[in-house]
Short mmCIF file of the C-alpha atoms (twelve columns), coordinates in Angstrom:
data_MODEL
# 
_entry.id   MODEL 
# 
loop_
_atom_site.group_PDB 
_atom_site.id 
_atom_site.type_symbol 
_atom_site.label_atom_id 
_atom_site.label_alt_id 
_atom_site.label_comp_id 
_atom_site.label_asym_id 
_atom_site.label_seq_id 
_atom_site.Cartn_x 
_atom_site.Cartn_y 
_atom_site.Cartn_z 
_atom_site.pdbx_PDB_model_num 
ATOM 1   C CA . MET A 1   13.506  16.250  12.662  1 
ATOM 2   C CA . ILE A 2   16.420  18.142  11.385  1 
ATOM 3   C CA . GLY A 3   18.332  16.521  8.497   1 
ATOM 4   C CA . THR A 4   15.658  14.140  7.723   1 
ATOM 5   C CA . VAL A 5   14.647  13.356  4.107   1 
ATOM 6   C CA . PHE A 6   10.934  12.489  4.014   1 
ATOM 7   C CA . VAL A 7   10.134  11.036  0.517   1 
ATOM 8   C CA . LEU A 8   6.403   11.360  -0.535  1 
ATOM 9   C CA . GLN A 9   4.943   9.034   -3.227  1 
ATOM 10  C CA . ASN A 10  4.881   11.204  -6.373  1 
ATOM 11  C CA . ILE A 11  5.223   10.951  -10.071 1 
ATOM 12  C CA . VAL A 12  9.013   11.277  -11.261 1 
ATOM 13  C CA . GLY A 13  9.716   11.296  -15.045 1 
ATOM 14  C CA . GLU A 14  12.509  8.820   -15.689 1 
ATOM 15  C CA . ASP A 15  13.651  6.935   -18.847 1 
ATOM 16  C CA . ALA A 16  11.692  3.747   -19.427 1 
ATOM 17  C CA . PRO A 17  13.670  0.578   -18.564 1 
ATOM 18  C CA . SER A 18  14.315  -1.820  -21.524 1 
ATOM 19  C CA . ALA A 19  15.434  -5.282  -22.168 1 
ATOM 20  C CA . GLY A 20  19.257  -5.855  -21.483 1 
ATOM 21  C CA . ASP A 21  19.224  -3.587  -18.421 1 
ATOM 22  C CA . PRO A 22  21.188  -5.187  -15.616 1 
ATOM 23  C CA . VAL A 23  19.547  -6.713  -12.586 1 
ATOM 24  C CA . ARG A 24  19.455  -4.047  -9.885  1 
ATOM 25  C CA . LEU A 25  17.430  -3.069  -6.982  1 
ATOM 26  C CA . GLU A 26  16.797  0.621   -7.721  1 
ATOM 27  C CA . HIS A 27  13.817  2.701   -6.920  1 
ATOM 28  C CA . VAL A 28  11.895  -0.175  -4.941  1 
ATOM 29  C CA . HIS A 29  8.275   0.562   -4.619  1 
ATOM 30  C CA . GLY A 30  7.103   -2.639  -3.042  1 
ATOM 31  C CA . LEU A 31  8.346   -5.716  -1.189  1 
ATOM 32  C CA . GLY A 32  6.536   -8.997  -0.702  1 
ATOM 33  C CA . LEU A 33  7.315   -12.375 0.796   1 
ATOM 34  C CA . ASP A 34  5.817   -15.165 -1.337  1 
ATOM 35  C CA . PRO A 35  4.599   -17.927 0.970   1 
ATOM 36  C CA . ALA A 36  5.026   -20.596 -2.077  1 
ATOM 37  C CA . ASN A 37  8.734   -20.448 -2.053  1 
ATOM 38  C CA . GLY A 38  9.898   -18.139 0.790   1 
ATOM 39  C CA . SER A 39  11.459  -15.831 -1.606  1 
ATOM 40  C CA . LEU A 40  11.458  -11.896 -1.327  1 
ATOM 41  C CA . TYR A 41  10.081  -10.008 -4.299  1 
ATOM 42  C CA . ALA A 42  10.905  -6.360  -5.002  1 
ATOM 43  C CA . GLY A 43  8.925   -4.172  -7.511  1 
ATOM 44  C CA . THR A 44  11.638  -1.939  -9.052  1 
ATOM 45  C CA . HIS A 45  12.340  0.464   -11.950 1 
ATOM 46  C CA . TYR A 46  14.054  -2.391  -13.637 1 
ATOM 47  C CA . GLY A 47  11.387  -5.156  -13.213 1 
ATOM 48  C CA . LEU A 48  10.227  -7.506  -10.598 1 
ATOM 49  C CA . ILE A 49  13.285  -8.914  -8.780  1 
ATOM 50  C CA . ARG A 50  13.234  -12.299 -6.844  1 
ATOM 51  C CA . ILE A 51  15.740  -12.493 -3.870  1 
ATOM 52  C CA . SER A 52  16.175  -16.076 -2.840  1 
ATOM 53  C CA . GLU A 53  16.603  -16.961 1.036   1 
ATOM 54  C CA . ASN A 54  20.495  -17.204 0.363   1 
ATOM 55  C CA . GLY A 55  20.634  -13.683 -1.088  1 
ATOM 56  C CA . GLU A 56  20.849  -14.374 -4.926  1 
ATOM 57  C CA . ALA A 57  18.836  -11.919 -6.997  1 
ATOM 58  C CA . SER A 58  17.261  -12.501 -10.526 1 
ATOM 59  C CA . ARG A 59  14.747  -10.741 -12.682 1 
ATOM 60  C CA . VAL A 60  11.556  -12.658 -13.019 1 
ATOM 61  C CA . ALA A 61  10.718  -13.764 -16.547 1 
ATOM 62  C CA . GLU A 62  13.240  -11.214 -17.794 1 
ATOM 63  C CA . ARG A 63  10.275  -8.782  -17.969 1 
ATOM 64  C CA . VAL A 64  11.769  -5.326  -17.743 1 
ATOM 65  C CA . GLN A 65  9.207   -2.696  -16.876 1 
ATOM 66  C CA . ASP A 66  8.890   -0.082  -14.256 1 
ATOM 67  C CA . PHE A 67  6.933   -1.482  -11.244 1 
ATOM 68  C CA . MET A 68  5.570   1.031   -8.852  1 
ATOM 69  C CA . GLY A 69  3.153   -0.361  -6.357  1 
ATOM 70  C CA . PHE A 70  3.601   -4.020  -5.711  1 
ATOM 71  C CA . THR A 71  2.019   -6.353  -3.219  1 
ATOM 72  C CA . VAL A 72  1.893   -10.255 -2.754  1 
ATOM 73  C CA . VAL A 73  -1.615  -11.328 -2.185  1 
ATOM 74  C CA . GLY A 74  -0.962  -14.990 -1.750  1 
ATOM 75  C CA . PRO A 75  1.256   -17.839 -3.048  1 
ATOM 76  C CA . GLU A 76  2.374   -16.763 -6.536  1 
ATOM 77  C CA . HIS A 77  -0.398  -14.300 -6.666  1 
ATOM 78  C CA . TYR A 78  0.767   -10.604 -7.032  1 
ATOM 79  C CA . LEU A 79  -0.827  -7.189  -7.782  1 
ATOM 80  C CA . ALA A 80  1.102   -4.225  -9.234  1 
ATOM 81  C CA . SER A 81  1.072   -1.018  -11.201 1 
ATOM 82  C CA . GLY A 82  3.620   1.028   -12.933 1 
ATOM 83  C CA . HIS A 83  4.713   1.879   -16.479 1 
ATOM 84  C CA . PRO A 84  5.771   -0.302  -19.443 1 
ATOM 85  C CA . GLY A 85  9.328   -0.888  -20.669 1 
ATOM 86  C CA . ALA A 86  10.811  1.000   -23.628 1 
ATOM 87  C CA . ASP A 87  10.318  -2.012  -25.842 1 
ATOM 88  C CA . GLN A 88  6.676   -2.650  -24.667 1 
ATOM 89  C CA . GLU A 89  3.531   -1.281  -26.166 1 
ATOM 90  C CA . GLY A 90  0.565   0.185   -24.454 1 
ATOM 91  C CA . PRO A 91  -0.318  3.208   -22.390 1 
ATOM 92  C CA . SER A 92  2.080   4.949   -20.058 1 
ATOM 93  C CA . ASN A 93  0.130   3.879   -16.998 1 
ATOM 94  C CA . LEU A 94  -0.491  0.239   -16.504 1 
ATOM 95  C CA . GLY A 95  -3.375  0.608   -14.125 1 
ATOM 96  C CA . LEU A 96  -3.891  -2.380  -11.853 1 
ATOM 97  C CA . ILE A 97  -2.088  -5.710  -13.197 1 
ATOM 98  C CA . GLU A 98  -2.324  -9.163  -11.665 1 
ATOM 99  C CA . SER A 99  -0.074  -12.234 -11.884 1 
ATOM 100 C CA . THR A 100 -1.137  -15.669 -10.616 1 
ATOM 101 C CA . ASP A 101 1.936   -17.529 -11.669 1 
ATOM 102 C CA . GLY A 102 4.675   -15.922 -9.581  1 
ATOM 103 C CA . GLY A 103 5.266   -12.977 -11.845 1 
ATOM 104 C CA . GLN A 104 5.895   -14.991 -15.154 1 
ATOM 105 C CA . THR A 105 2.906   -13.278 -16.819 1 
ATOM 106 C CA . TRP A 106 0.622   -10.401 -16.059 1 
ATOM 107 C CA . ALA A 107 -2.731  -9.400  -16.955 1 
ATOM 108 C CA . THR A 108 -4.538  -6.014  -16.897 1 
ATOM 109 C CA . VAL A 109 -7.353  -5.926  -14.304 1 
ATOM 110 C CA . SER A 110 -8.492  -2.172  -14.466 1 
ATOM 111 C CA . LEU A 111 -7.649  1.426   -15.070 1 
ATOM 112 C CA . GLU A 112 -5.272  0.919   -17.897 1 
ATOM 113 C CA . GLY A 113 -4.027  4.227   -19.061 1 
ATOM 114 C CA . GLU A 114 -5.546  5.912   -16.069 1 
ATOM 115 C CA . ALA A 115 -4.106  4.799   -12.606 1 
ATOM 116 C CA . ASP A 116 -0.448  4.937   -11.539 1 
ATOM 117 C CA . PHE A 117 -0.678  3.230   -7.981  1 
ATOM 118 C CA . HIS A 118 2.496   3.970   -6.043  1 
ATOM 119 C CA . ALA A 119 1.314   1.915   -3.078  1 
ATOM 120 C CA . LEU A 120 -0.762  -1.249  -3.072  1 
ATOM 121 C CA . GLU A 121 -2.241  -3.595  -0.474  1 
ATOM 122 C CA . ALA A 122 -4.693  -6.502  -0.410  1 
ATOM 123 C CA . ARG A 123 -6.356  -7.412  2.636   1 
ATOM 124 C CA . HIS A 124 -9.932  -8.467  3.832   1 
ATOM 125 C CA . GLY A 125 -10.879 -9.209  0.259   1 
ATOM 126 C CA . LEU A 126 -10.316 -5.732  -0.703  1 
ATOM 127 C CA . VAL A 127 -7.593  -3.835  -2.840  1 
ATOM 128 C CA . TYR A 128 -6.280  -0.590  -1.521  1 
ATOM 129 C CA . GLY A 129 -4.166  1.682   -3.803  1 
ATOM 130 C CA . TYR A 130 -2.654  5.120   -3.619  1 
ATOM 131 C CA . ASN A 131 -2.952  6.981   -6.955  1 
ATOM 132 C CA . VAL A 132 -1.706  10.576  -7.486  1 
ATOM 133 C CA . GLY A 133 -2.774  11.710  -3.995  1 
ATOM 134 C CA . SER A 134 -5.934  9.713   -3.626  1 
ATOM 135 C CA . LEU A 135 -6.587  6.688   -1.618  1 
ATOM 136 C CA . MET A 136 -8.825  4.144   -3.681  1 
ATOM 137 C CA . VAL A 137 -10.530 1.026   -2.635  1 
ATOM 138 C CA . SER A 138 -11.938 -1.889  -4.592  1 
ATOM 139 C CA . ASN A 139 -13.745 -5.060  -3.610  1 
ATOM 140 C CA . ASP A 140 -12.963 -6.753  -6.967  1 
ATOM 141 C CA . GLY A 141 -9.994  -4.924  -8.545  1 
ATOM 142 C CA . VAL A 142 -12.237 -3.488  -11.307 1 
ATOM 143 C CA . THR A 143 -14.714 -1.039  -9.754  1 
ATOM 144 C CA . TRP A 144 -13.091 1.583   -7.512  1 
ATOM 145 C CA . GLU A 145 -14.175 4.058   -4.926  1 
ATOM 146 C CA . THR A 146 -12.052 7.132   -4.191  1 
ATOM 147 C CA . ARG A 147 -11.739 7.681   -0.518  1 
ATOM 148 C CA . GLY A 148 -9.568  10.357  1.046   1 
ATOM 149 C CA . SER A 149 -7.038  12.678  -0.661  1 
ATOM 150 C CA . LEU A 150 -3.797  13.377  1.362   1 
ATOM 151 C CA . PRO A 151 -0.055  13.494  0.480   1 
ATOM 152 C CA . LEU A 152 1.370   10.222  1.857   1 
ATOM 153 C CA . ALA A 153 4.506   8.005   1.532   1 
ATOM 154 C CA . ASP A 154 3.059   4.673   2.615   1 
ATOM 155 C CA . PHE A 155 -0.037  3.124   4.249   1 
ATOM 156 C CA . ALA A 156 -0.902  -0.024  6.121   1 
ATOM 157 C CA . VAL A 157 -4.173  -1.750  6.720   1 
ATOM 158 C CA . SER A 158 -5.113  -3.315  9.974   1 
ATOM 159 C CA . PRO A 159 -5.389  -7.174  9.927   1 
ATOM 160 C CA . ALA A 160 -8.281  -6.966  12.230  1 
ATOM 161 C CA . ASP A 161 -10.469 -4.215  10.596  1 
ATOM 162 C CA . PRO A 162 -10.848 -3.281  6.939   1 
ATOM 163 C CA . ASP A 163 -11.622 0.339   7.951   1 
ATOM 164 C CA . THR A 164 -8.597  0.853   10.169  1 
ATOM 165 C CA . MET A 165 -5.516  2.131   8.384   1 
ATOM 166 C CA . VAL A 166 -2.492  4.264   9.028   1 
ATOM 167 C CA . ALA A 167 -0.511  6.481   6.627   1 
ATOM 168 C CA . THR A 168 2.830   8.095   6.799   1 
ATOM 169 C CA . THR A 169 2.806   11.897  6.057   1 
ATOM 170 C CA . GLU A 170 5.365   14.672  6.549   1 
ATOM 171 C CA . GLN A 171 3.400   15.888  9.426   1 
ATOM 172 C CA . GLY A 172 3.524   12.417  11.125  1 
ATOM 173 C CA . LEU A 173 1.542   9.232   11.372  1 
ATOM 174 C CA . ALA A 174 -2.162  9.474   10.690  1 
ATOM 175 C CA . LEU A 175 -4.946  7.187   11.410  1 
ATOM 176 C CA . SER A 176 -8.231  6.337   9.588   1 
ATOM 177 C CA . THR A 177 -11.124 4.494   11.195  1 
ATOM 178 C CA . ASP A 178 -13.369 4.878   8.226   1 
ATOM 179 C CA . GLY A 179 -11.461 3.039   5.552   1 
ATOM 180 C CA . GLY A 180 -9.391  5.944   4.377   1 
ATOM 181 C CA . ARG A 181 -12.082 8.663   3.985   1 
ATOM 182 C CA . SER A 182 -10.624 10.736  6.710   1 
ATOM 183 C CA . PHE A 183 -7.313  10.696  8.710   1 
ATOM 184 C CA . ALA A 184 -6.381  12.301  12.075  1 
ATOM 185 C CA . PRO A 185 -2.997  12.703  13.653  1 
ATOM 186 C CA . MET A 186 -1.595  9.823   15.863  1 
ATOM 187 C CA . GLU A 187 -0.511  11.782  18.889  1 
ATOM 188 C CA . GLY A 188 2.942   10.477  20.279  1 
ATOM 189 C CA . ALA A 189 3.736   8.331   17.287  1 
ATOM 190 C CA . PRO A 190 7.175   8.589   15.853  1 
ATOM 191 C CA . LEU A 191 7.708   10.197  12.327  1 
ATOM 192 C CA . LEU A 192 7.697   7.349   10.028  1 
ATOM 193 C CA . GLN A 193 8.544   6.963   6.291   1 
ATOM 194 C CA . LEU A 194 7.141   3.334   5.811   1 
ATOM 195 C CA . VAL A 195 4.704   1.059   7.668   1 
ATOM 196 C CA . SER A 196 3.769   -2.644  7.580   1 
ATOM 197 C CA . TRP A 197 1.172   -4.368  9.616   1 
ATOM 198 C CA . THR A 198 1.659   -8.019  10.220  1 
ATOM 199 C CA . ASP A 199 -1.175  -10.642 10.291  1 
ATOM 200 C CA . ASP A 200 -0.696  -11.018 14.052  1 
ATOM 201 C CA . SER A 201 -1.386  -7.261  14.462  1 
ATOM 202 C CA . VAL A 202 2.107   -6.042  14.986  1 
ATOM 203 C CA . LEU A 203 2.617   -2.685  13.413  1 
ATOM 204 C CA . VAL A 204 6.175   -2.194  12.102  1 
ATOM 205 C CA . GLY A 205 7.622   1.258   10.993  1 
ATOM 206 C CA . VAL A 206 10.808  2.748   9.566   1 
ATOM 207 C CA . ALA A 207 11.600  6.373   10.169  1 
ATOM 208 C CA . PRO A 208 13.378  8.386   7.388   1 
ATOM 209 C CA . ASP A 209 16.682  8.259   9.226   1 
ATOM 210 C CA . GLY A 210 16.400  4.369   9.361   1 
ATOM 211 C CA . ALA A 211 15.346  3.970   12.871  1 
ATOM 212 C CA . THR A 212 12.760  1.066   13.138  1 
ATOM 213 C CA . TYR A 213 9.797   0.883   15.557  1 
ATOM 214 C CA . LEU A 214 7.398   -1.563  16.645  1 
ATOM 215 C CA . SER A 215 3.808   -1.298  18.182  1 
ATOM 216 C CA . ASN A 216 1.816   -4.253  19.706  1 
ATOM 217 C CA . ASP A 217 -1.186  -1.932  20.487  1 
ATOM 218 C CA . ASP A 218 -2.234  -0.455  17.191  1 
ATOM 219 C CA . GLY A 219 0.036   2.428   17.377  1 
ATOM 220 C CA . GLU A 220 -0.890  3.539   20.875  1 
ATOM 221 C CA . SER A 221 2.641   3.019   22.126  1 
ATOM 222 C CA . TRP A 222 5.956   2.285   20.293  1 
ATOM 223 C CA . GLN A 223 9.173   0.476   20.856  1 
ATOM 224 C CA . GLN A 224 12.348  1.757   19.079  1 
ATOM 225 C CA . ARG A 225 14.287  -1.066  17.662  1 
ATOM 226 C CA . ALA A 226 17.462  -1.362  15.525  1 
ATOM 227 C CA . SER A 227 18.331  1.297   12.925  1 
ATOM 228 C CA . VAL A 228 19.272  0.387   9.365   1 
ATOM 229 C CA . GLU A 229 21.835  2.232   7.429   1 
ATOM 230 C CA . GLY A 230 20.580  4.211   4.381   1 
ATOM 231 C CA . GLN A 231 17.497  5.740   3.048   1 
ATOM 232 C CA . PRO A 232 14.602  3.373   3.239   1 
ATOM 233 C CA . GLU A 233 12.597  2.680   0.129   1 
ATOM 234 C CA . ALA A 234 10.229  -0.154  0.919   1 
ATOM 235 C CA . LEU A 235 9.283   -2.344  3.885   1 
ATOM 236 C CA . THR A 236 7.457   -5.503  4.595   1 
ATOM 237 C CA . ALA A 237 7.011   -7.447  7.808   1 
ATOM 238 C CA . VAL A 238 5.757   -11.030 8.139   1 
ATOM 239 C CA . GLY A 239 5.674   -12.630 11.537  1 
ATOM 240 C CA . ARG A 240 8.983   -11.723 13.216  1 
ATOM 241 C CA . GLU A 241 10.679  -11.131 9.892   1 
ATOM 242 C CA . VAL A 242 11.223  -7.481  8.836   1 
ATOM 243 C CA . PHE A 243 12.631  -6.627  5.395   1 
ATOM 244 C CA . VAL A 244 13.880  -3.087  4.292   1 
ATOM 245 C CA . ALA A 245 15.031  -2.072  0.869   1 
ATOM 246 C CA . LEU A 246 17.459  0.806   1.020   1 
ATOM 247 C CA . ALA A 247 18.512  3.337   -1.674  1 
ATOM 248 C CA . GLY A 248 21.470  2.050   -3.513  1 
ATOM 249 C CA . GLY A 249 20.138  -1.370  -3.746  1 
ATOM 250 C CA . THR A 250 20.693  -3.025  -0.417  1 
ATOM 251 C CA . VAL A 251 18.086  -5.077  1.289   1 
ATOM 252 C CA . VAL A 252 18.417  -5.899  4.972   1 
ATOM 253 C CA . ARG A 253 16.516  -8.474  6.925   1 
ATOM 254 C CA . SER A 254 15.652  -9.046  10.701  1 
ATOM 255 C CA . THR A 255 14.439  -12.252 12.092  1 
ATOM 256 C CA . ASP A 256 13.843  -10.981 15.539  1 
ATOM 257 C CA . ALA A 257 11.210  -8.344  15.068  1 
ATOM 258 C CA . GLY A 258 13.692  -5.630  14.332  1 
ATOM 259 C CA . ALA A 259 15.934  -6.125  17.369  1 
ATOM 260 C CA . SER A 260 18.800  -6.566  14.783  1 
ATOM 261 C CA . PHE A 261 19.335  -6.537  11.075  1 
ATOM 262 C CA . SER A 262 21.791  -8.372  8.572   1 
ATOM 263 C CA . THR A 263 22.288  -7.696  4.924   1 
ATOM 264 C CA . MET A 264 20.253  -10.045 2.819   1 
ATOM 265 C CA . TYR A 265 21.317  -8.557  -0.578  1 
ATOM 266 C CA . ALA A 266 24.093  -6.255  -0.858  1 
ATOM 267 C CA . GLY A 267 23.438  -4.915  -4.394  1 
ATOM 268 C CA . ASP A 268 26.226  -3.418  -6.514  1 
# 
């Protein structure tokens, strides 16, 4: 795809964020909709940012740290990874951390000082994480099994089967039916940067150029939907709602399964 920029999940050295940094949606590595309050949460380089339904953004608990992987498990229940802020103590890699109070406080679960998960998902009572080129899976968040190793930008787990996963790679969409131990190319699928699998089995994807796609048959066929303007950084889909974070701080939302998008948060 000529002119397309495909961004893989990797480690980039950046200055640690610190208290007093402005609220901004930069380097978004995860989006999640909290069913407790209907707000969208973004794990960013400058902390966990809450975006209310009316589009107002605020940093949760004024905790300034670099969130990498971030996912909403349930009401006020989040998992994340990343790096501490400049004014925080601890190792450079936070490992897996957990909040059960809507991001007000966080506790270390495992792999402190070791893992830097750039993508996380919780489903089927399991935690799936992508750490430095390896896909890892845990049934309790503490003990981990390393599965397959491949360069990817994003992955999604089927709501119907804990062993069925899709991953976005520079070569195209890849499918695993053995829990991420191996992947095979998905013939005929569009080149996607981001993927999200809704609870009602709709697979949503965003291409590097902003085109969005939808599949109702586990990726066997795809419908192209509306396009978003900008480089996509993070995606989540819940029911017919689709949220995309774009480079530069904008978040767009669709309420009709990607047929159209409107600006939810305009950023700077």
